[in-house]
C-alpha positions in Angstrom: 16.4 -25.9 -57.6 16.7 -21.7 -59.1 17.6 -19.5 -56.3 16.2 -15.7 -57.4 18.1 -13.1 -55.9 16.7 -10.7 -53.9 15.5 -7.3 -56.0 15.9 -5.0 -53.2 12.5 -2.3 -53.8 13.4 1.3 -55.0 12.7 3.4 -51.7 11.2 7.0 -52.3 13.1 8.6 -49.3 11.4 12.2 -49.6 7.9 10.6 -49.6 9.5 9.3 -46.3 9.7 11.8 -44.9 7.0 13.2 -42.5 7.6 9.9 -40.8 11.1 9.4 -40.7 11.3 13.2 -39.2 8.9 12.1 -36.7 9.3 9.0 -35.7 13.3 9.7 -35.7 12.3 12.4 -33.3 11.0 9.8 -30.7 14.1 7.6 -31.2 16.5 10.6 -30.7 13.8 11.3 -27.5 14.5 8.5 -26.1 18.3 8.9 -26.0 18.0 12.6 -24.9 16.7 11.1 -21.5 19.7 8.7 -21.0 22.0 11.3 -21.9 21.1 14.8 -21.6 21.0 16.4 -18.2 18.0 16.4 -16.1 18.2 19.9 -16.0 18.4 20.7 -19.6 16.4 17.7 -20.1 12.5 19.0 -20.5 13.8 22.2 -22.7 15.2 20.0 -24.6 12.3 17.2 -25.2 9.9 20.5 -25.9 11.8 21.8 -28.4 12.8 18.3 -30.5 8.9 17.5 -30.8 8.0 20.9 -31.9 10.3 20.8 -33.8 10.5 17.3 -35.8 6.2 18.5 -36.4 7.0 21.3 -37.4 9.1 20.0 -39.7 6.5 17.2 -40.9 4.4 18.9 -41.5 7.0 20.9 -44.2 8.0 18.3 -46.2 4.1 17.1 -46.0 3.7 21.0 -47.8 6.7 20.0 -50.2 5.4 16.6 -51.2 1.4 17.8 -52.0 2.3 19.8 -55.5 3.8 16.1 -56.5 1.3 13.9 -54.7 -1.7 15.9 -56.1 -1.0 15.2 -59.3 0.6 11.8 -58.9 -0.1 9.2 -55.8 2.9 7.4 -55.0 3.5 3.8 -53.3 6.3 3.5 -51.7 8.5 0.6 -49.5 6.6 -1.7 -52.3 3.1 -1.2 -51.5 3.0 -0.9 -48.1 3.2 3.0 -48.1 0.7 4.3 -50.5 0.5 8.3 -50.3 -2.6 9.8 -51.8 -4.0 13.8 -51.3 -6.2 11.8 -48.7 -3.7 10.6 -46.5 -1.5 13.1 -46.8 -4.3 15.6 -46.0 -4.9 13.5 -42.5 -0.8 13.1 -42.7 -1.4 17.4 -42.5 -4.0 17.9 -39.8 -2.1 15.3 -37.8 0.9 17.0 -36.9 -1.6 19.7 -37.5 -2.7 19.2 -34.0 -0.2 17.6 -32.5 1.0 20.4 -32.6 -1.0 22.6 -30.8 -1.8 19.3 -28.1 1.9 19.1 -27.1 1.4 23.1 -26.8 -1.0 22.0 -23.9 0.7 19.5 -22.9 4.6 21.5 -22.1 2.3 24.1 -20.0 3.2 25.0 -16.9 0.7 26.5 -15.1 1.3 29.3 -12.0 2.1 27.3 -9.8 5.2 25.2 -11.8 3.3 21.9 -11.9 2.0 20.5 -15.3 -0.2 18.1 -15.4 2.0 14.9 -14.8 3.0 13.0 -12.0 6.6 13.2 -11.3 6.8 8.9 -11.0 4.3 7.5 -12.7 5.1 4.5 -12.1 5.1 4.7 -8.1 2.1 3.4 -6.5 -0.3 6.0 -5.7 -0.3 7.5 -2.1 3.2 5.2 -1.0 6.2 7.0 0.1 8.1 6.6 -2.8 4.9 8.8 -4.7 5.7 11.9 -1.3 9.7 11.2 -2.4 9.8 11.8 -5.5 7.2 14.9 -5.9 9.0 16.7 -3.6 12.7 15.5 -5.1 11.5 17.6 -8.2 11.1 14.0 -10.9 9.9 15.4 -13.9 7.9 13.2 -16.5 10.0 14.1 -19.4 9.8 10.7 -21.3 6.1 11.6 -22.4 7.2 13.4 -25.4 9.0 10.7 -27.1 5.9 8.6 -26.4 4.2 11.2 -27.8 6.3 11.2 -30.9 6.0 7.8 -31.3 2.3 7.9 -31.2 2.0 10.9 -34.0 4.3 9.0 -36.6 2.3 5.8 -36.3 -1.0 7.8 -36.7 0.4 9.0 -39.4 1.4 6.0 -41.1 -2.2 4.4 -39.6 -3.7 6.7 -42.0 -1.3 6.5 -45.1 -0.9 2.7 -45.7 -2.6 0.3 -48.0 -1.1 -3.0 -46.0 -3.4 -4.1 -43.7 -0.6 -6.1 -42.1 1.7 -2.9 -42.4 -1.8 -1.1 -40.7 -2.2 -3.4 -37.8 1.8 -2.6 -36.7 1.1 2.0 -37.1 -2.1 0.5 -34.9 0.0 -0.9 -32.0 2.5 1.7 -32.2 0.3 5.1 -32.5 -1.7 2.3 -29.0 0.4 1.5 -26.7 2.2 4.7 -26.1 -1.2 6.2 -25.8 -2.3 3.4 -22.8 1.2 4.3 -21.2 -0.1 8.3 -21.4 -3.6 7.5 -20.3 -1.9 6.7 -16.3 0.7 9.6 -16.2 -1.7 12.3 -13.9 -0.5 14.5 -11.6 -3.9 14.2 -9.8 -6.7 11.8 -9.3 -3.5 9.2 -9.4 -6.4 5.8 -9.1 -8.5 6.8 -11.4 -5.8 7.7 -14.3 -4.6 4.1 -14.0 -8.0 2.9 -14.1 -8.5 4.5 -16.9 -5.7 3.2 -18.8 -6.4 -0.4 -18.0 -9.4 -0.3 -19.3 -7.8 1.6 -22.4 -5.2 -1.1 -22.7 -7.9 -4.0 -22.2 -10.6 -2.7 -24.3 -7.8 -1.9 -26.9 -6.2 -5.5 -26.8 -9.6 -7.0 -27.2 -10.4 -4.5 -30.6 -7.0 -5.5 -32.1 -7.3 -9.1 -31.7 -11.1 -8.4 -33.4 -9.0 -6.6 -36.4 -5.9 -9.0 -36.7 -8.6 -12.0 -36.9 -10.6 -9.8 -39.7 -7.1 -9.1 -41.5 -6.5 -13.6 -41.4 -10.7 -13.6 -42.9 -9.5 -11.6 -45.9 -6.1 -12.9 -46.7 -8.5 -16.2 -46.5 -10.3 -14.9 -49.4 -7.6 -12.9 -51.8 -4.6 -14.1 -51.2 -3.3 -11.0 -50.3 -3.5 -8.0 -47.3 -3.6 -5.1 -50.0 -6.1 -3.3 -50.7 -6.3 -2.0 -53.5 -4.9 -5.7 -55.1 -8.0 -7.3 -53.1 -10.2 -4.2 -55.3 -8.1 -5.4 -58.3 -8.4 -8.9 -58.1 -12.2 -8.8 -57.4 -13.3 -6.2 -60.7 -10.6 -8.4 -63.0 -13.0 -11.9 -62.1 -10.0 -13.9 -60.8 -11.8 -14.1 -57.1 -14.9 -16.7 -56.0 -17.2 -14.0 -55.2 -20.4 -16.3 -55.2 -18.5 -19.0 -53.1 -16.7 -16.9 -51.0 -18.4 -13.6 -50.2 -19.1 -14.2 -47.1 -15.7 -14.4 -45.6 -14.9 -11.2 -47.1 -17.6 -9.6 -45.2 -16.9 -10.2 -41.9 -13.3 -10.6 -42.5 -14.5 -6.5 -43.6 -16.7 -6.2 -41.3 -14.4 -7.4 -38.1 -11.8 -5.1 -39.7 -13.9 -2.4 -39.2 -14.9 -3.2 -35.6 -11.4 -2.5 -34.9 -11.6 1.1 -36.3 -15.0 1.7 -34.7 -13.2 1.2 -31.5 -11.0 4.3 -31.8 -13.1 6.2 -33.4 -15.3 5.5 -30.3 -19.0 4.8 -32.1 -21.5 2.9 -30.6 -21.6 0.2 -29.3 -17.2 0.4 -29.3 -17.4 3.8 -27.5 -17.4 2.4 -23.8 -14.1 3.2 -22.6 -14.5 6.8 -23.8 -16.1 8.6 -21.4 -13.6 7.2 -18.4 -11.0 7.4 -20.0 -11.3 10.7 -21.0 -12.1 11.7 -17.3 -9.7 9.9 -16.0 -6.4 10.3 -18.8 -4.4 14.1 -17.9 -6.5 16.5 -19.8 -3.1 17.6 -22.4 -3.7 14.1 -22.7 -7.1 13.3 -23.6 -7.4 16.2 -25.2 -4.3 14.9 -28.2 -6.0 11.7 -28.4 -9.4 13.2 -29.2 -7.9 14.9 -31.9 -5.2 12.8 -33.3 -6.3 9.8 -33.1 -10.0 10.2 -34.5 -8.5 11.3 -37.0 -5.7 8.5 -37.9 -8.6 6.0 -37.1 -11.3 7.6 -39.5 -8.7 8.2 -42.3 -7.9 4.4 -42.1 -12.0 3.5 -42.5 -12.1 5.3 -45.0 -9.2 3.7 -47.2 -11.2 0.0 -45.6 -14.6 0.8 -46.4 -13.6 2.5 -50.1 -11.4 0.8 -51.3 -12.6 -2.5 -50.9 -16.4 -2.2 -51.4 -16.0 0.6 -54.1 -13.8 -2.5 -56.2 -15.7 -4.9 -54.9 -19.3 -2.8 -55.8 -18.5 -2.9 -59.8 -19.1 -6.6 -59.5 -21.0 -7.7 -56.2 -23.1 -4.2 -55.4 -25.0 -6.6 -53.1 -21.4 -7.3 -50.7 -21.3 -2.6 -51.0 -25.0 -2.6 -49.4 -24.2 -5.2 -46.2 -21.4 -3.0 -45.6 -23.8 0.5 -45.9 -26.1 -1.3 -43.9 -23.7 -1.8 -40.9 -22.1 1.7 -40.9 -25.6 3.3 -40.9 -26.8 2.1 -38.6 -23.8 2.5 -35.7 -24.2 5.8 -37.4 -27.9 6.6 -36.3 -26.3 5.0 -33.0 -24.1 6.9 -32.3 -25.3 9.7 -32.7 -28.3 9.1 -30.4 -25.7 7.6 -27.3 -23.3 10.8 -27.6 -26.2 13.2 -27.7 -29.2 11.9 -25.2 -26.8 10.4 -22.7 -24.2 13.9 -23.0 -27.0 16.2 -22.0 -27.3 14.6 -18.2 -23.8 14.4 -17.8 -22.3 17.0 -14.9 -18.7 16.3 -15.5 -17.1 18.7 -18.3 -14.3 16.5 -19.1 -17.3 13.4 -19.6 -19.6 15.7 -21.3 -16.9 16.5 -23.3 -16.4 12.7 -23.9 -19.8 11.9 -25.3 -19.5 14.7 -27.9 -16.7 13.4 -29.4 -19.3 10.4 -29.5 -21.3 12.4 -31.0 -19.4 13.8 -33.0 -18.1 10.3 -34.6 -21.6 9.8 -35.6 -21.8 13.0 -37.9 -18.1 12.0 -39.5 -20.1 8.0 -39.9 -23.1 10.0 -41.6 -20.7 11.3 -44.2 -18.6 8.2 -44.7 -22.0 5.5 -45.0 -22.8 7.8 -48.3 -20.4 5.9 -50.0 -19.4 9.5 -52.7 -15.7 9.8 -53.2 -16.3 13.2 -53.2 -17.5 13.1 -49.5 -14.2 12.7 -48.9 -13.1 16.0 -48.8 -15.6 17.3 -46.2 -14.9 14.6 -44.2 -10.9 15.9 -44.0 -12.7 19.5 -43.3 -14.6 17.7 -40.3 -11.5 16.6 -38.4 -9.5 19.8 -38.9 -12.4 21.6 -37.8 -13.5 18.8 -34.7 -10.1 18.6 -33.8 -8.6 22.5 -33.3 -12.0 23.1 -31.4 -11.8 19.9 -28.7 -7.3 20.5 -28.0 -8.8 24.4 -27.3 -11.5 23.0 -25.2 -9.3 21.3 -23.6 -6.3 23.4 -23.2 -9.3 25.5 -21.7 -9.5 22.6 -19.0 -6.7 22.5 -17.8 -6.7 26.4 -16.6 -10.0 25.7 -14.8 -8.4 24.2 -10.9 -9.1 24.2 -7.8 -7.8 26.0 -4.8 -7.7 25.3 -1.2 -8.2 28.4 0.5 -7.1 28.6 4.7 -7.8 31.9 5.8 -4.8 33.4 8.4 -2.6 31.3 6.7 -1.5 33.8 4.4 -2.7 31.4 1.6 -5.3 33.3 -0.3 -6.1 33.3 -3.4 -3.0 34.7 -5.3 -0.9 33.2 -2.3 2.0 31.3 -1.8 1.9 27.6 -3.3 2.6 24.7 -1.8 4.2 21.6 -3.0 1.0 19.4 -1.7 -1.0 22.4 -3.0 -3.1 25.0 -2.6 -4.0 24.7 -6.0 -5.7 21.4 -7.0 -6.7 19.3 -9.7 -8.7 20.3 -12.5 -12.4 21.8 -11.4 -14.8 19.5 -13.6 -17.9 19.2 -12.4 -20.2 21.7 -14.3 -21.4 22.9 -11.3 -17.8 24.7 -10.4 -18.2 26.5 -14.1 -20.4 29.0 -12.6 -20.0 32.4 -12.9 -16.4 31.9 -15.1 -17.2 34.5 -17.2 -16.1 37.4 -14.4 -13.6 35.7 -13.4 -12.0 34.9 -17.2 -13.7 37.0 -19.5 -11.2 36.1 -22.6 -10.8 32.7 -21.3 -14.8 31.7 -21.4 -14.7 33.6 -25.0 -13.1 31.0 -26.0 -14.4 27.7 -25.0 -17.9 29.5 -26.0 -16.2 29.7 -29.1 -15.2 26.2 -29.4 -18.3 24.9 -28.2 -20.3 26.4 -30.8 -18.4 25.3 -33.0 -19.1 21.7 -31.7 -22.3 23.1 -31.6 -22.2 24.3 -35.4 -23.7 27.1 -35.1 -22.8 29.4 -38.2 -19.7 30.9 -39.0 -18.6 29.1 -37.3 -15.8 25.7 -38.6 -17.9 23.4 -36.9 -20.8 24.3 -39.1 -19.0 24.3 -42.7 -17.8 21.3 -41.4 -21.3 19.5 -40.1 -23.3 20.7 -44.1 -20.3 18.8 -46.4 -20.8 15.7 -44.1 -24.5 16.3 -44.2 -24.8 17.0 -48.1 -22.5 13.8 -48.5 -25.1 11.4 -47.1 -27.7 13.3 -49.1 -25.4 12.6 -53.0 -25.4 9.0 -52.0 -29.4 9.1 -51.1 -29.7 8.8 -47.4 -31.2 12.2 -47.3 -33.3 10.7 -44.1 -29.8 10.1 -42.6 -29.6 13.5 -42.8 -32.4 14.1 -41.5 -31.1 12.5 -38.2 -28.0 14.4 -38.6 -29.9 17.8 -37.8 -31.9 16.7 -35.4 -29.1 14.9 -33.7 -27.3 18.5 -34.0 -29.9 20.0 -32.6 -30.0 18.1 -29.2 -25.9 18.2 -29.5 -26.4 22.3 -29.1 -28.7 22.2 -26.2 -26.3 21.0 -23.8 -23.7 23.0 -25.3 -25.8 26.4 -24.5 -26.4 24.5 -21.0 -22.5 24.7 -20.1 -22.2 28.3 -22.0 -25.1 29.8 -19.2 -23.9 28.0 -16.5 -20.3 30.1 -17.5 -22.4 33.3 -17.7 -25.3 34.0 -16.1 -24.9 31.9 -13.4 -22.9 32.9 -10.2 -20.6 30.7 -8.3 -21.1 29.9 -4.6 -17.9 29.7 -3.1 -19.3 28.0 0.7 -16.5 26.7 3.3 -16.1 23.4 2.4 -15.6 22.2 6.3 -16.7 24.5 9.3 -14.2 23.9 13.0 -17.3 25.0 15.8 -16.1 25.1 20.1 -18.1 25.3 22.5 -17.0 28.5 24.8 -18.5 28.8 28.5 -19.0 32.6 29.3 -19.7 33.1 32.6 -22.2 35.5 34.3 -20.8 39.6 33.6 -17.6 38.3 32.2 -16.1 39.9 29.3 -15.8 37.7 26.8 -12.1 38.6 25.9 -11.7 37.2 29.5 -13.2 33.0 28.4 -10.5 30.6 28.0 -11.3 27.0 26.8 -10.2 23.7 27.8 -9.3 21.0 25.5 -12.4 19.4 27.0 -15.3 22.5 25.4 -15.6 23.9 29.8 -14.8 27.8 30.0 -13.1 29.5 33.4 -13.1 32.4 34.8 -12.0 33.1 38.6 -12.3 29.6 39.4 -16.4 30.0 39.0 -17.6 27.2 35.9 -20.0 29.1 33.5 -23.3 29.0 33.2 -23.9 29.7 29.6 -22.7 27.8 26.4 -22.3 29.6 23.5 -21.3 28.2 20.3 -18.2 30.2 18.9 -17.2 29.9 15.1 -13.3 29.6 14.8 -12.3 30.9 12.3 -9.3 28.6 10.5 -11.6 26.8 7.8 -10.6 26.0 5.2 -12.5 26.4 1.7 -12.7 25.4 -1.9 -12.7 27.7 -4.4 -12.9 27.3 -8.5 -10.2 29.8 -9.8 -8.8 29.9 -13.2 -4.6 29.6 -13.1 -2.1 32.0 -15.2 -0.7 29.8 -18.8 2.8 30.3 -18.8 2.8 30.4 -22.4 2.4 27.5 -24.3 -1.4 26.1 -23.2 -2.8 30.1 -24.0 -0.7 30.2 -27.4 -2.4 26.9 -28.1 -5.9 28.1 -27.0 -5.8 31.5 -28.8 -4.4 29.7 -32.0 -7.4 27.4 -32.0 -9.7 30.8 -31.7 -8.6 31.6 -34.3 -8.3 29.0 -36.6 -12.6 28.0 -35.7 -13.2 31.5 -36.7 -11.4 31.6 -40.4 -12.4 28.3 -41.0 -15.8 29.0 -40.3 -15.2 32.3 -41.9 -13.0 32.2 -44.6 -13.4 28.2 -45.3 -12.3 28.2 -49.7 -8.4 28.2 -49.6 -9.1 25.8 -47.0 -11.9 23.5 -48.7 -10.1 23.7 -51.9 -6.7 22.3 -50.7 -9.1 19.3 -49.0 -11.3 19.1 -52.0 -8.1 17.8 -54.2 -7.8 15.4 -51.6 -10.7 13.2 -52.8 -8.9 11.8 -54.9 -7.1 8.7 -52.5 -7.5 6.0 -55.1 -4.1 5.7 -57.2 
């Protein structure tokens, strides 16, 4: 028996540089947790994370001219760098950078959004001790880097096994991060548990679909599957059901990450319970990675198979169209009755997943440029919107104790958690006009109002559907957008035109007995509620409201810099992409050539 020698694959290290920088920085971040002193750990982690994301984007910019001319297969085809994949990586790096700015922010209270000890059982003495000791969660930054690296790999691999590994690499850190909220700990841990359990089912369906595809084609490389079908080397007539079932199961796993109906049930609860900065990061970056992977799977397999058997493409297209219609309907209709801002933005995310699927369902390769633009526009508006939510807080005021609106802040917090009830946002326009203007801009972009990035994005998605012959689906998308405008405007009306009602949360009332003819100041209140003046029992009872009533009001806390910078950059980018979209459109147009 002749033993074949192992031939080491040639590796283009420059093509792997964006992933190496991000994932390598995550490994360094773990070492920092072990060896850097606690007093310098947070600053070191933030600088390393931002530098790694900026460095990854710099390598993507260096690679872009080369990849546009000639796509590159790395490590034997496990990683395929095409303009579409590289564009998705660049968008993920940009959005992750902005998301980390929001995560790193500390408000004027000196607190971030994360529990001092996420593993502590809520309400226990250990949690109180960790809070009093000033412990900080700095391991969130390497977790963010690992999640970002997984997303970048997820969006650019041609191998379904590598795609599954990337799916787990991006998901596992997010499961942990969702459970690290500083306040509403039980809600945060519940959100993480739901995300983990449903994510495990989605991953199982994904890998089962990969097994069926391998049973049909004998390979897990998307491009090889399409090539073998086109060359007639596979028994399509006898095994097409196996291929369709495998593709649909893989698509189900991807649609879970996209947040499409009927795989959306986790989205409102997880978005509400997770720390708000993590919600923004997850809503923006994960959607980019999942949609990019969905495009890779659908277009590479179905377009290759469609040249031989168009019926398979038609069957997959029907599924995508049905999911798109249901996703738009659920996202807009249920979103219109929400009274919590974070849940409203969660259903908005579901609706936008439907709008993205409208363009993808056209199965027109040119629509992928508009898909990338949509992901960029939506991601910027989402991170900016959740950045605003992190600054709108509840504040407890106790008159007479010095804890006034701008007074001292204790560890238990005069400033409480985010004020997410819709009614609490009344009058926000008078309290923080610039912040309200930025939030309004993000909402208008999500609604697709002209002169914002969202309008250009939706126009491109709906144009892709009409180019694929699905003009009626584009009409449904426009109608769903009109419904979505209603609940975005409802939130704007509450912020700008309604007045805040800062009523006492609770009051204490004492019964005071006043003697006939006695001065009010002469009465002494006993523990039983009776008053004695000069040994004579009072004949009249008078209600006197004690002035120690506590009030809970809504206030906008001051950012110490990073979140304000992220919100400002997102607002400016939203306007620029809406008014002058041509430079970015020309770049993403090159990304439509995603098949080498």
